[in-house]
C-alpha positions as CSV (number, residue, x, y, z in Angstrom):
1,M,81.8,159.5,135.5
2,N,83.9,160.0,132.4
3,K,84.7,156.7,130.6
4,I,87.1,155.7,127.9
5,R,85.6,153.4,125.3
6,L,87.9,150.4,124.7
7,G,87.3,147.9,121.8
8,V,88.5,144.3,122.5
9,P,88.8,142.0,119.5
10,K,86.7,139.0,118.6
11,G,88.2,136.2,116.5
12,S,91.8,135.0,116.4
13,L,93.1,137.6,118.7
14,N,91.0,136.1,121.5
15,T,91.6,132.5,120.7
16,V,93.5,130.2,123.1
17,G,96.9,129.3,121.6
18,R,96.8,132.3,119.1
19,G,96.0,135.6,120.7
20,N,94.0,135.1,123.9
21,T,93.5,138.8,124.7
22,H,91.2,137.8,127.6
23,Q,94.2,136.2,129.4
24,L,96.3,139.2,128.6
25,F,93.8,141.4,130.5
26,V,93.6,138.9,133.4
27,D,97.5,138.8,133.6
28,A,97.5,142.6,133.5
29,G,95.4,142.7,136.7
30,Y,92.0,143.5,135.2
31,D,88.9,141.7,136.5
32,I,87.4,141.3,133.1
33,K,83.9,139.8,132.7
34,G,82.1,138.4,129.6
35,Y,85.2,138.0,127.5
36,E,86.2,134.4,127.9
37,P,87.2,132.9,124.5
38,K,84.2,131.6,122.5
39,K,81.9,132.9,125.3
40,E,82.2,136.7,124.6
41,S,79.0,138.6,125.6
42,D,78.2,142.2,124.8
43,K,75.7,142.2,127.7
44,R,78.1,140.9,130.3
45,L,81.3,142.6,129.0
46,R,82.9,144.9,131.6
47,I,86.0,145.5,133.7
48,A,84.8,145.1,137.3
49,N,87.8,146.8,138.9
50,D,88.2,149.8,136.7
51,P,84.9,151.8,136.3
52,E,86.6,154.4,134.0
53,V,86.8,151.8,131.2
54,E,83.8,150.9,129.0
55,L,84.3,147.8,126.9
56,A,82.9,146.9,123.5
57,L,83.4,143.8,121.3
58,V,84.7,144.6,117.9
59,R,85.7,142.7,114.8
60,P,89.4,143.4,113.9
61,Q,88.4,144.5,110.4
62,S,85.9,147.0,111.9
63,A,88.1,148.4,114.7
64,P,89.9,151.1,112.6
65,V,86.7,152.4,111.2
66,E,85.1,152.6,114.6
67,L,88.2,154.4,115.9
68,S,88.3,156.9,113.1
69,R,84.5,157.6,113.5
70,E,85.0,158.1,117.2
71,L,82.7,155.2,118.1
72,L,85.7,153.9,120.1
73,D,88.5,155.9,121.8
74,I,91.0,153.0,121.8
75,A,91.1,149.4,120.6
76,V,93.3,146.4,120.6
77,V,93.8,145.6,116.9
78,G,96.4,144.1,114.6
79,K,98.7,146.5,112.6
80,D,97.5,144.8,109.4
81,W,94.0,146.1,109.8
82,I,95.2,149.5,110.8
83,E,97.3,149.7,107.6
84,E,94.4,148.5,105.5
85,E,92.1,151.3,106.8
86,S,94.8,154.0,106.9
87,V,96.0,153.8,103.2
88,N,93.7,156.8,102.4
89,M,93.8,158.5,105.8
90,T,95.9,161.3,107.0
91,D,98.7,160.4,109.4
92,T,97.0,161.9,112.4
93,E,93.7,160.0,112.3
94,L,94.8,156.8,114.0
95,K,97.8,156.7,116.4
96,L,99.7,153.8,118.0
97,I,99.7,154.0,121.8
98,G,102.1,151.0,121.9
99,D,102.8,147.7,120.2
100,L,101.8,144.7,122.4
101,N,104.0,142.3,120.5
102,Y,101.5,139.3,120.4
103,G,99.2,137.8,117.8
104,K,102.0,138.0,115.2
105,T,101.1,137.4,111.5
106,R,102.5,138.1,108.1
107,L,100.6,139.5,105.1
108,V,101.8,137.5,102.1
109,I,101.3,137.2,98.3
110,C,100.7,133.6,97.2
111,I,100.5,131.8,93.9
112,K,100.0,128.1,92.9
113,N,102.8,125.9,94.0
114,E,103.6,124.8,90.4
115,E,104.0,128.3,89.0
116,P,107.6,129.5,88.4
117,Y,107.5,133.1,89.7
118,Q,109.8,134.0,92.6
119,N,108.4,137.5,93.3
120,L,105.7,139.9,92.3
121,T,107.9,141.5,89.7
122,E,108.4,138.2,87.9
123,F,104.6,137.6,88.1
124,F,103.8,140.9,86.4
125,E,106.5,140.4,83.8
126,A,104.9,137.1,82.7
127,Q,101.6,138.9,82.1
128,R,102.8,141.0,79.2
129,G,100.3,140.7,76.3
130,R,97.7,139.1,78.5
131,K,94.1,139.7,77.2
132,T,92.1,138.7,80.3
133,P,92.1,140.4,83.7
134,I,94.5,139.4,86.5
135,L,92.3,138.3,89.5
136,C,93.5,138.7,93.1
137,F,91.4,137.8,96.1
138,T,92.1,139.3,99.5
139,E,90.6,140.8,102.7
140,Y,93.2,143.6,102.3
141,P,92.3,145.3,99.0
142,N,93.8,148.7,99.9
143,V,97.2,147.4,101.0
144,T,97.3,145.0,98.1
145,R,96.6,147.8,95.6
146,K,99.3,150.0,97.1
147,R,101.8,147.2,96.9
148,F,100.9,146.3,93.3
149,M,101.3,150.0,92.2
150,Q,104.8,150.1,93.7
151,D,106.0,147.3,91.5
152,P,108.3,148.5,88.7
153,V,106.8,146.2,86.0
154,Y,103.2,147.1,87.0
155,Q,104.2,150.8,86.5
156,E,105.7,149.9,83.1
157,L,102.6,148.0,82.0
158,F,99.9,150.2,83.5
159,G,101.5,153.5,84.5
160,S,99.6,155.2,87.4
161,S,96.3,153.5,86.7
162,K,94.8,152.1,89.9
163,P,93.8,148.4,90.0
164,L,90.1,147.9,90.1
165,I,88.9,147.1,93.6
166,Q,85.5,145.3,94.1
167,V,84.0,145.0,97.6
168,R,80.7,143.4,97.1
169,G,78.7,145.9,95.0
170,L,81.2,148.7,95.3
171,V,83.8,149.2,92.6
172,D,86.8,151.6,92.5
173,G,89.8,152.0,90.2
174,D,90.4,152.4,86.5
175,N,92.6,149.5,85.6
176,K,90.3,146.6,84.8
177,M,93.2,144.4,83.7
178,V,94.2,144.0,87.4
179,Q,91.3,143.4,89.6
180,I,91.5,143.0,93.4
181,I,88.3,141.4,94.9
182,N,87.4,141.3,98.5
183,S,87.3,137.7,99.7
184,D,84.7,136.3,102.1
185,G,85.5,133.1,103.8
186,V,88.7,131.1,103.2
187,T,90.8,133.2,100.9
188,E,93.1,130.3,99.8
189,G,90.1,128.5,98.3
190,Y,89.7,131.1,95.5
191,M,92.9,129.8,93.8
192,A,91.1,126.6,92.9
193,K,88.3,128.6,91.4
194,G,90.5,130.5,89.0
195,A,92.2,133.3,90.9
196,D,95.7,134.2,89.7
197,L,97.0,135.1,93.2
198,I,95.9,135.9,96.7
199,V,97.0,138.1,99.5
200,D,96.3,136.7,103.0
201,N,97.6,136.8,106.5
202,T,99.4,133.8,108.0
203,Q,101.1,132.7,111.2
204,T,102.8,129.5,110.3
205,G,102.1,129.2,106.5
206,S,100.5,125.7,107.1
207,T,97.1,126.6,105.6
208,I,98.8,128.1,102.5
209,K,100.7,124.8,102.0
210,L,97.6,122.7,102.6
211,Y,95.9,124.5,99.6
212,G,98.9,123.8,97.4
213,L,100.0,127.4,97.4
214,R,103.4,129.1,97.8
215,E,104.5,132.5,99.2
216,I,106.3,134.8,96.8
217,E,106.5,137.9,99.0
218,T,105.8,139.2,102.5
219,I,104.1,142.6,102.2
220,M,104.2,143.3,106.0
221,E,104.5,141.8,109.4
222,S,101.8,142.5,111.9
223,S,101.2,142.2,115.7
224,A,98.5,143.4,118.0
225,G,98.8,146.9,119.4
226,L,96.7,149.5,121.4
227,Y,95.6,152.1,118.9
228,A,93.7,155.4,119.5
229,G,91.3,157.4,117.4
230,P,91.1,161.2,117.0
231,G,88.8,161.5,120.0
232,C,91.4,160.1,122.4
233,T,92.8,163.3,123.9
234,G,93.3,164.9,127.3
235,W,92.6,162.6,130.2
236,K,91.6,159.8,127.8
237,E,95.0,159.8,126.2
238,E,96.7,159.6,129.7
239,K,94.3,156.7,130.6
240,A,95.1,155.0,127.3
241,K,98.8,155.1,128.2
242,E,98.1,153.7,131.6
243,I,96.1,150.8,130.1
244,F,98.9,150.1,127.6
245,K,101.5,150.1,130.5
246,F,99.4,147.4,132.3
247,L,98.8,145.3,129.2
248,N,102.4,145.6,128.0
249,G,103.6,144.6,131.5
250,A,101.7,141.3,131.1
251,V,103.4,140.7,127.7
252,V,106.8,141.6,129.0
253,G,106.4,139.5,132.1
254,K,106.2,136.3,130.0
255,Q,109.8,136.9,129.0
256,Y,111.0,136.5,132.6
257,F,111.2,134.0,135.5
258,D,111.0,135.1,139.1
259,V,114.0,133.2,140.6
260,K,115.0,132.8,144.2
261,F,118.0,131.0,145.6
262,N,120.3,130.8,148.6
263,V,124.0,131.6,148.5
264,G,126.7,131.6,151.2
265,N,127.5,135.1,152.5
266,G,131.1,134.7,151.4
267,N,129.9,134.5,147.8
268,L,127.2,137.2,148.1
269,E,129.1,140.2,146.7
270,A,130.5,138.2,143.8
271,V,127.1,136.9,142.9
272,K,125.6,140.4,143.0
273,Q,128.4,141.7,140.7
274,Y,127.8,138.8,138.3
275,L,124.1,139.3,138.1
276,V,124.3,143.0,137.6
277,S,127.1,142.8,135.0
278,E,125.3,140.2,133.0
279,K,122.0,142.1,133.3
280,L,120.4,139.0,134.8
281,C,118.2,141.1,137.2
282,S,115.9,144.1,136.8
283,N,118.0,146.7,138.6
284,E,119.8,144.9,141.3
285,P,119.1,141.6,143.2
286,T,116.8,141.7,146.2
287,V,118.8,140.2,149.1
288,S,117.7,139.0,152.6
289,K,120.9,138.4,154.5
290,G,121.1,135.8,157.2
291,E,123.9,134.7,159.5
292,K,125.6,132.3,157.1
293,F,123.4,132.4,154.0
294,S,121.5,135.0,152.0
295,A,118.3,134.6,150.0
296,V,118.6,136.3,146.6
297,N,115.6,137.2,144.4
298,I,116.0,138.2,140.8
299,L,114.0,138.7,137.6
300,M,115.8,136.6,135.0
301,P,115.2,136.5,131.2
302,R,113.7,133.0,130.4
303,D,116.1,132.4,127.5
304,Q,119.1,132.7,129.8
305,F,117.8,130.6,132.7
306,P,119.4,127.1,132.0
307,G,122.9,128.4,131.5
308,T,122.8,130.9,134.3
309,L,121.5,128.3,136.7
310,M,124.5,126.1,136.0
311,I,126.9,129.0,136.7
312,L,125.1,130.0,139.9
313,R,125.3,126.4,141.2
314,Q,128.8,125.5,140.0
315,K,130.6,128.9,140.5
316,F,128.8,130.4,143.4
317,K,127.4,127.3,145.1
318,A,123.8,128.5,144.9
319,S,121.2,126.2,146.5
320,A,117.4,125.9,147.2
321,V,116.6,127.4,143.7
322,V,112.9,128.2,143.2
323,R,111.6,129.4,139.8
324,N,108.2,131.0,139.3
325,D,106.4,132.5,136.2
326,V,106.0,136.3,136.1
327,K,102.5,137.5,135.4
328,Q,103.4,141.1,134.9
329,F,106.5,143.3,134.8
330,I,106.1,147.1,134.7
331,D,109.5,148.8,134.5
């Protein structure tokens, strides 16, 4: 049987309270095995109710490489890692099947809290006449170099020279006065050791503040998406779109409540018009009409529930209201 190779992430994107990709697959209707957070197992990893999918654990940093080398067909990975790998790629090598809109982070430039600079341009302006290299530590050297070279003061000081990048023993770039070094471990910790600035991802900014640092710029915002490599064509591409539809349905479902209530038949048509006009149901309410009362079932956006419930009860005399969570919503 033909199979599509799907990479599922280790780390923060499969951590309860942060990403929890395992729960996303469960909510999407997949009987996924060997992928419980902190208990992931390559040997047990599989989707029991979809034999066309072959799963593989993958580090987020490695997923773009494995996609581009066709070791994987598709993978759930953050946009930040796709951008890091794609800086020197052609536009067609990796493609987004769809944004899954969870695991949101920001990629930020940080300096020490006591330093006066408000942005990257001010930082570079203050380096005029400096004799020692500027040191930046990050897990995103390619994205960082691209951003540095876009800065007008960097261009004035260094022209088109590329900042030196060092990833362990590998070195690239001709501008030794600006050095971007791949960080291992806690990136924030390098500031206390003498780094001039760091580039790191953050959800809340709390760790950055804990280390006495301050953000001066957001380079990009990132969330998890389903991405495909160049080998994802034909039936695999169609299968990838189907998988995305199921996963995205689980993400979208969390934005709604499944709401049921009773209303007198004399108010039924007015209630239906109100719900449709205010877009408080998917297409139209589902109605089961009785002799004196009707049961109405709608899919309601969570953020509109409290106010809408008050209107339904006060204006239309709704009763017997039942609210349930929605696991999945596929439009």
